[in-house]
C-alpha positions in Angstrom: 159.1 -79.9 12.6 160.5 -78.5 16.0 158.8 -75.3 17.4 162.5 -73.9 17.0 162.3 -74.7 13.7 158.9 -73.2 13.0 159.9 -70.1 14.2 162.6 -69.7 12.4 160.4 -70.3 9.3 157.6 -68.6 9.9 160.5 -65.5 11.0 161.8 -65.9 7.9 158.8 -66.0 5.2 157.9 -62.7 7.8 161.6 -61.0 6.9 160.9 -62.4 2.9 157.5 -60.3 3.1 158.3 -57.2 5.2 161.8 -56.4 2.7 160.3 -54.9 -0.7 157.2 -53.6 1.8 159.9 -51.4 3.6 161.6 -50.5 0.6 158.7 -49.6 -1.4 157.8 -47.1 2.0 161.3 -45.6 1.3 160.6 -45.5 -2.3 157.1 -43.8 -1.6 158.7 -41.7 1.1 161.4 -39.6 -1.4 158.4 -39.6 -4.2 159.2 -42.7 -5.8 157.0 -44.4 -6.1 156.2 -48.2 -5.4 156.2 -51.2 -8.2 153.4 -49.8 -9.4 154.0 -46.2 -9.9 153.9 -46.6 -13.8 150.3 -47.1 -15.7 148.9 -50.6 -16.2 146.6 -49.3 -18.3 144.8 -46.4 -20.5 143.2 -44.9 -17.6 146.3 -44.6 -16.1 147.7 -43.4 -19.0 145.2 -40.4 -19.8 145.3 -40.0 -15.6 148.5 -39.7 -16.1 148.7 -36.5 -19.0 145.6 -34.5 -16.7 148.8 -34.8 -14.2 150.4 -33.5 -16.1 149.0 -30.9 -19.2 147.2 -27.5 -18.9 143.1 -28.1 -18.9 142.9 -25.9 -22.0 144.8 -28.1 -24.1 143.7 -31.5 -22.0 140.4 -30.4 -22.5 140.4 -29.9 -26.3 141.5 -33.8 -26.8 139.3 -35.5 -24.1 136.4 -32.9 -24.7 133.1 -34.5 -27.4 130.0 -33.2 -28.9 126.9 -31.1 -27.1 126.3 -33.7 -24.3 128.4 -36.6 -24.4 126.0 -39.4 -25.4 128.6 -41.2 -27.7 131.4 -40.0 -26.7 130.0 -43.0 -23.3 128.4 -44.8 -25.6 131.7 -45.7 -27.4 132.8 -46.3 -23.7 129.9 -48.3 -22.2 129.7 -50.8 -25.7 132.6 -52.3 -25.1 131.0 -53.6 -21.9 127.6 -54.6 -23.0 129.7 -57.4 -25.1 130.7 -60.0 -23.3 133.9 -63.0 -24.4 133.3 -66.8 -25.0 136.3 -67.9 -25.4 138.2 -71.7 -26.9 138.8 -73.8 -23.8 141.6 -77.2 -24.2 143.5 -76.0 -26.8 147.1 -75.2 -26.6 148.0 -71.4 -26.4 152.1 -72.0 -26.5 152.6 -70.3 -29.4 150.0 -67.3 -29.9 150.3 -64.4 -32.9 149.0 -60.8 -33.1 149.9 -59.8 -36.2 147.0 -59.3 -38.8 147.5 -58.8 -43.0 146.2 -55.6 -44.6 146.7 -54.0 -48.0 149.1 -56.7 -48.6 151.3 -55.5 -45.7 151.6 -57.6 -41.7 151.3 -56.1 -39.8 153.1 -57.2 -35.8 149.8 -55.6 -34.2 146.2 -54.9 -35.0 146.5 -51.6 -33.2 146.8 -48.3 -35.6 147.4 -45.0 -34.6 144.3 -42.5 -35.5 144.6 -39.2 -37.6 144.3 -36.9 -34.8 144.3 -32.9 -35.5 147.1 -30.4 -34.7 149.1 -32.8 -31.8 151.5 -30.4 -31.2 149.7 -28.5 -28.5 150.0 -31.2 -26.3 153.9 -32.1 -26.8 156.5 -30.7 -28.9 157.1 -33.7 -30.5 153.4 -34.1 -32.1 153.6 -36.9 -35.3 157.6 -37.4 -34.5 156.8 -39.5 -31.5 153.7 -41.0 -32.4 154.6 -42.3 -35.9 158.1 -43.1 -33.9 156.6 -45.5 -31.5 154.1 -46.8 -34.3 157.7 -47.7 -36.3 158.8 -49.2 -33.4 155.5 -51.2 -32.6 155.6 -52.7 -36.1 152.5 -50.8 -37.1 150.7 -48.2 -39.4 150.4 -44.6 -38.0 148.2 -42.5 -39.9 149.0 -38.7 -40.0 145.7 -35.9 -40.2 145.5 -33.3 -42.8 145.4 -31.3 -40.0 148.9 -32.8 -38.2 151.5 -29.9 -36.9 154.6 -31.3 -38.5 153.8 -32.3 -41.9 153.8 -35.1 -43.8 156.8 -34.9 -45.9 158.8 -33.8 -42.2 157.1 -37.0 -40.5 158.2 -39.3 -43.6 162.1 -37.5 -43.8 161.7 -38.1 -40.0 160.2 -42.0 -39.0 160.5 -44.5 -41.4 157.7 -46.7 -42.0 154.8 -47.3 -43.3 152.1 -43.5 -43.6 148.4 -43.7 -44.6 147.1 -40.1 -44.6 144.1 -38.9 -44.0 141.6 -36.2 -46.0 139.6 -33.7 -45.7 136.8 -33.3 -48.1 137.5 -29.3 -48.2 134.6 -29.2 -51.6 136.5 -29.7 -54.4 139.3 -31.3 -56.5 141.5 -27.6 -56.3 141.3 -27.8 -52.8 141.4 -31.4 -51.4 144.5 -32.1 -54.7 147.6 -30.3 -53.3 147.2 -33.1 -50.5 146.7 -36.4 -52.3 150.1 -35.3 -53.8 151.6 -34.5 -50.8 150.7 -37.7 -49.0 151.9 -39.2 -52.4 155.2 -37.7 -52.7 155.5 -38.6 -49.0 154.9 -42.2 -49.4 151.9 -42.7 -47.9 150.8 -46.0 -48.6 147.1 -45.6 -47.6 144.7 -42.8 -48.1 141.4 -42.3 -45.7 139.3 -39.6 -46.7 137.2 -38.5 -43.3 132.9 -38.0 -44.7 131.5 -36.9 -41.1 132.7 -32.8 -41.1 130.8 -31.6 -43.8 130.4 -28.8 -40.5 133.0 -29.0 -37.6 130.2 -30.2 -34.3 129.0 -28.2 -31.6 131.8 -29.1 -29.1 129.9 -26.8 -26.3 132.9 -28.3 -23.8 135.3 -26.3 -26.3 134.7 -22.9 -26.0 133.4 -23.5 -22.2 137.3 -23.8 -21.5 138.6 -21.3 -23.8 140.2 -24.1 -26.7 138.8 -21.6 -29.2 140.8 -20.5 -32.1 143.0 -18.7 -30.8 142.5 -20.4 -27.5 141.5 -17.7 -24.4 141.7 -17.5 -20.6 137.9 -17.3 -19.9 136.4 -18.0 -16.0 135.8 -21.9 -16.3 139.2 -22.1 -17.1 142.0 -19.2 -15.1 141.0 -21.1 -11.7 143.0 -23.7 -13.0 145.8 -21.6 -14.3 146.0 -20.0 -11.2 145.6 -23.2 -9.0 148.2 -24.9 -11.8 150.9 -22.4 -12.6 153.3 -24.9 -13.6 151.1 -26.7 -16.6 150.1 -23.7 -18.0 153.5 -23.1 -17.6 155.0 -26.4 -19.1 152.2 -25.5 -21.9 153.5 -22.7 -23.3 157.0 -23.9 -23.2 155.7 -26.5 -25.6 153.7 -24.1 -27.6 157.0 -21.7 -28.5 159.7 -24.0 -28.4 157.3 -26.7 -31.1 155.3 -26.8 -34.3 151.9 -25.3 -31.6 148.7 -24.7 -33.0 150.7 -24.6 -37.0 149.4 -27.4 -39.2 152.6 -28.2 -41.3 150.6 -29.9 -44.2 148.5 -26.3 -44.3 151.9 -24.3 -44.6 153.4 -26.5 -46.7 150.8 -26.3 -49.3 150.2 -22.6 -48.9 145.8 -23.4 -49.3 145.2 -20.2 -46.4 147.7 -17.9 -48.0 150.7 -17.7 -45.5 148.9 -16.9 -42.8 149.9 -17.2 -39.7 149.7 -20.2 -37.6 146.5 -18.8 -35.3 144.6 -17.9 -38.1 145.5 -21.1 -40.3 143.9 -22.9 -37.4 140.9 -20.4 -37.1 140.1 -21.0 -41.1 141.0 -24.5 -41.3 136.8 -25.7 -40.5 135.2 -22.9 -42.4 137.0 -24.4 -45.8 134.6 -27.7 -44.6 132.3 -27.8 -48.2 128.4 -29.8 -47.0 129.0 -30.8 -50.9 131.2 -33.0 -50.2 129.5 -36.3 -52.0 130.3 -39.7 -53.7 130.8 -37.9 -57.4 133.7 -36.1 -55.4 134.6 -39.2 -53.4 134.7 -41.0 -56.7 137.0 -37.8 -58.2 139.7 -39.2 -55.3 139.4 -42.9 -55.8 140.2 -41.4 -59.8 143.6 -39.4 -58.7 145.2 -41.9 -55.5 146.5 -45.1 -57.1 146.6 -47.0 -53.1 144.4 -48.8 -50.8 142.0 -46.1 -50.3 139.7 -45.5 -47.3 136.5 -44.2 -45.6 136.2 -42.6 -42.2 132.6 -41.9 -40.6 131.2 -45.1 -41.2 128.1 -45.9 -39.1 125.3 -47.7 -41.7 125.0 -50.2 -44.2 123.5 -47.9 -45.9 126.8 -46.3 -46.5 128.7 -48.7 -46.7 127.7 -49.6 -49.7 127.3 -46.2 -51.3 131.6 -46.3 -50.3 131.9 -49.4 -51.5 130.2 -48.7 -54.8 132.4 -45.2 -55.3 135.9 -47.7 -55.4 136.7 -48.1 -52.1 139.0 -50.4 -50.8 137.8 -50.6 -46.6 135.7 -48.5 -44.8 136.0 -47.1 -41.4 133.3 -47.4 -38.4 133.7 -45.0 -36.3 131.5 -41.6 -35.2 134.8 -39.4 -34.7 135.1 -39.9 -31.2 131.8 -38.9 -30.5 132.8 -35.2 -31.4 130.8 -34.9 -34.5 126.9 -35.6 -34.2 126.3 -36.7 -30.9 123.6 -39.2 -31.0 125.1 -41.5 -33.3 125.4 -44.9 -31.6 129.0 -46.7 -30.5 131.7 -47.5 -33.0 131.2 -50.9 -32.3 127.4 -51.3 -32.2 127.3 -50.6 -35.3 130.0 -52.9 -36.7 128.2 -56.0 -37.1 125.5 -53.8 -39.7 128.7 -52.6 -41.7 131.0 -55.7 -41.4 127.5 -57.7 -42.8 126.0 -55.2 -46.2 130.1 -56.0 -47.0 129.9 -59.2 -46.4 131.4 -61.5 -49.7 133.3 -58.4 -50.8 137.1 -57.5 -51.0 136.2 -53.8 -48.3 138.6 -54.2 -45.3 135.8 -52.8 -42.1 137.8 -51.4 -40.0 137.1 -49.8 -36.5 137.9 -46.4 -34.2 135.9 -45.3 -31.4 136.6 -46.6 -27.2 139.5 -48.7 -27.5 141.1 -48.9 -24.1 141.6 -52.4 -23.6 143.0 -55.4 -25.6 139.9 -57.1 -24.7 138.2 -54.4 -27.0 140.3 -55.4 -29.2 139.5 -59.0 -29.6 136.4 -58.0 -29.1 136.2 -55.8 -32.1 138.0 -58.3 -34.2 135.4 -61.1 -33.2 132.5 -58.5 -34.7 134.6 -58.3 -38.0 137.1 -56.2 -37.7 139.9 -56.4 -39.8 142.3 -53.2 -37.3 142.1 -51.1 -34.3 142.5 -47.7 -34.6 143.1 -45.3 -31.1 142.4 -41.6 -31.3 142.6 -40.1 -29.0 145.4 -42.7 -26.2 148.2 -42.1 -28.0 147.2 -38.5 -27.7 147.6 -39.1 -24.3 150.3 -40.6 -23.8 152.0 -37.9 -25.8 150.9 -35.2 -23.3 151.8 -37.9 -20.3 155.2 -38.9 -22.0 156.8 -37.7 -25.2 157.9 -41.0 -27.4 158.5 -42.8 -24.4 154.6 -42.6 -23.4 152.9 -43.7 -26.8 155.3 -46.5 -26.4 154.1 -47.3 -23.0 150.7 -47.1 -24.2 151.3 -49.7 -26.6 153.0 -51.7 -25.6 150.0 -52.1 -22.8 146.9 -52.7 -25.1 149.9 -55.6 -27.5 150.4 -57.3 -23.9 146.7 -57.7 -23.0 145.3 -58.4 -26.8 148.1 -61.1 -25.8 147.6 -62.3 -22.8 144.1 -61.9 -23.3 144.1 -63.9 -26.8 146.0 -66.8 -24.4 142.4 -66.6 -21.6 140.5 -66.8 -25.0 142.3 -69.9 -26.0 143.0 -68.8 -29.6 146.2 -68.6 -31.4 146.1 -66.1 -33.9 143.7 -63.4 -34.3 141.9 -65.2 -37.3 140.8 -67.6 -35.1 138.3 -64.8 -33.8 134.7 -65.2 -35.2 131.0 -64.0 -34.0 131.3 -67.6 -32.3 133.6 -65.8 -29.4 131.3 -63.0 -28.3 127.4 -62.9 -26.6 126.2 -59.7 -28.4 122.8 -58.1 -26.7 119.7 -58.7 -28.5 119.5 -55.4 -28.2 121.7 -54.5 -30.7 118.9 -56.2 -32.5 119.1 -54.3 -36.6 117.2 -53.4 -39.3 119.1 -52.6 -42.9 116.0 -51.3 -45.4 117.8 -51.8 -48.6 119.8 -48.7 -50.1 122.6 -48.7 -52.5 
């Protein structure tokens, strides 16, 4: 190559590199951002939700009980697990579908029940259920949902589960079981770890009580970010706000307004919900029955004895009893306790990456549930934001399957993860 040709080649290469960089500068100068302006991962979605949200509703989703010990453990414990890939495997064709209770789902990621998402965006569960069904997976309607399960089923055709809080006696919880059945919900999820409300000191500090209050802790941010505060007030005014659709439909709070419904909700928790009440739920619900909040082998065996079809290993995202083990750390103990049975095990808590999902499935979970992240997506961009959350995770799962050398999720097993020796557990006898 002549000197002139070499110089021309170098110049042409520099031009090819400079052109997109100059275009990016132009976009950044006009506030449109560069090619990576959108969220790349779940933490980016959370950061976007924080920038767009008023402090009060954001802190409600983001906070946890007492010292956040369990909440932090949920995230940290996934980092403690390392992966063991299968190389020299043809992974040109990969399938991330899972089978749950006779239904094939296109994704191992289900959306978990969350109360009052209407404080984040007026579409609330309509956005969550629509995104879940578009991704070929399940949306779980909370008993404390903003829109009623009836309205969600009408607007968002697709598989729905319904989550039931144990309100102590059949007269209190039966109307919700019947409501879920009429709406066509395919499974019922009974949350067991809420005999009373958790000690969420962070909510009291930020003023997110019922009704919400301005406080010394939050007034500064409200003053600094009046646009965010105004946007939130509009959200409350134009959507369901703090209204609980199922509570209103069943009339459980005697026709009280939305503030009184929310205020009295936790007051109806009854510490007396026991295996006998769970067995009663089993008798009146014909479909798959799951319990949520399981963290030990003893709990898992008692739930199976009551006739459940599935257990969800969960510590309520660290929002109830602080000091519980991370959900993924409790998972092997529960899976081992139910080995040889037909009880499905799911995991809820701390999932932020595709590799987290593969680790959970390798340890025996059939699928995972996602709580905070889908609500961050809702706060960041409504339906589009929830779509983004599921797209990010499903894309990561499919890429990570290739990197792990697996073609189907059913190939995963404990041989694919290194579990720290410190995770060893003892399982005393129990019924």
